C-alpha positions in Angstrom: 3.9 -187.3 98.7 4.5 -189.1 101.4 2.1 -191.7 103.2 2.2 -194.8 105.8 6.4 -194.2 105.7 6.3 -194.0 102.0 8.1 -191.2 100.3 6.9 -190.9 96.3 8.4 -188.4 93.9 6.8 -187.7 90.3 9.9 -188.5 87.5 10.5 -186.9 83.7 11.4 -190.6 82.6 9.6 -194.3 81.9 9.2 -196.9 85.1 12.9 -198.7 83.5 14.9 -195.4 82.6 14.1 -194.1 86.2 15.7 -197.5 87.8 18.0 -197.7 84.9 19.4 -194.1 86.0 19.1 -194.9 90.3 21.0 -197.8 89.1 23.8 -196.0 87.7 23.2 -193.4 90.6 23.6 -195.9 93.4 26.5 -197.5 91.6 28.4 -194.4 91.1 27.9 -193.9 94.8 29.5 -197.2 95.8 26.2 -198.8 96.8 25.6 -202.4 95.4 23.0 -203.6 93.9 21.2 -206.7 95.3 18.7 -207.4 92.7 16.4 -206.0 90.3 13.2 -207.2 89.9 9.8 -206.3 86.7 7.0 -207.0 88.4 5.2 -206.0 84.8 7.8 -208.3 83.0 6.2 -211.4 85.8 2.7 -210.3 85.7 2.8 -210.9 82.0 4.5 -214.2 82.6 1.5 -215.4 83.8 -1.2 -213.8 81.7 -1.3 -210.8 83.9 -1.7 -207.3 83.0 0.2 -204.3 84.8 1.4 -200.9 84.3 5.3 -200.6 84.2 6.4 -201.5 87.5 10.6 -201.8 88.8 11.6 -202.5 92.4 15.5 -201.9 93.0 17.3 -203.3 95.9 20.5 -201.5 97.0 22.8 -200.6 100.0 25.8 -201.5 101.6 26.9 -202.4 105.0 27.8 -199.3 106.1 24.4 -197.4 106.2 22.2 -200.0 107.0 24.1 -201.9 109.9 23.9 -199.1 112.5 20.0 -199.1 112.6 20.4 -202.7 112.7 22.5 -202.9 115.7 20.1 -201.1 117.3 17.3 -203.3 116.5 17.8 -206.5 114.7 14.3 -206.5 113.2 14.9 -203.8 110.6 17.1 -206.1 108.7 13.5 -207.5 107.2 13.4 -204.1 105.6 17.0 -203.5 105.1 18.7 -203.5 102.1 16.9 -200.4 100.5 14.4 -200.6 97.9 12.7 -198.1 95.3 10.1 -199.0 93.3 9.8 -197.3 89.7 6.2 -197.3 89.0 3.3 -195.8 86.0 -0.1 -194.3 88.0 -3.8 -195.1 85.3 -3.4 -191.6 83.6 0.5 -192.9 83.0 2.4 -190.7 85.2 5.2 -191.8 86.6 6.8 -192.1 90.3 9.4 -193.5 92.7 8.4 -194.2 95.2 10.9 -195.6 98.5 10.3 -195.9 102.4 11.4 -193.0 104.3 14.2 -194.6 107.0 13.1 -192.7 109.9 10.1 -193.9 109.3 11.4 -197.4 109.2 13.1 -196.9 112.4 10.2 -195.7 114.3 8.6 -198.7 112.8 11.2 -200.9 114.8 11.4 -199.0 117.9 14.0 -196.7 117.3 13.2 -193.4 116.1 15.5 -191.8 118.9 18.6 -193.5 119.0 18.6 -194.1 115.1 17.5 -191.2 114.3 21.4 -189.6 113.2 21.9 -192.8 111.0 17.9 -192.4 109.1 18.7 -188.8 108.3 21.5 -189.8 107.1 20.1 -192.8 104.8 17.3 -190.0 104.1 19.7 -187.5 102.7 21.4 -190.3 100.3 18.0 -191.6 99.1 16.6 -187.9 97.9 19.8 -187.0 96.1 19.5 -190.9 94.5 16.1 -190.3 93.9 16.6 -186.4 92.5 19.5 -188.2 90.2 17.2 -190.9 89.1 13.6 -188.8 88.5 15.0 -185.2 87.1 16.5 -184.1 83.9 
């Protein structure tokens, strides 16, 4: 499923487990984990309900800097982020920004195409590791 630059794939695991697996896969590839946000825990801390929703912020300068060299505004969208979330039917999804969409958003679709493709392929592989069997 793709919508407005978002890539969303089904996960065979709980949201927390999906993010655990993504974090492990990202670390194994030498990526830096910058932050992990448990949005459901944050909601619960102020008395609001929210289905399981966890965000992982990760990446490395070698991957993102080439895009920022073309348009520094890409830095608003980097490092990379992935969100594991549970829908109303109890199905778990993993969503992330399509790097090609990010390049287009910042006006560097052509110049950043090769970098965006590399990042897209890397994200797809990580997502498969996180969501698959």
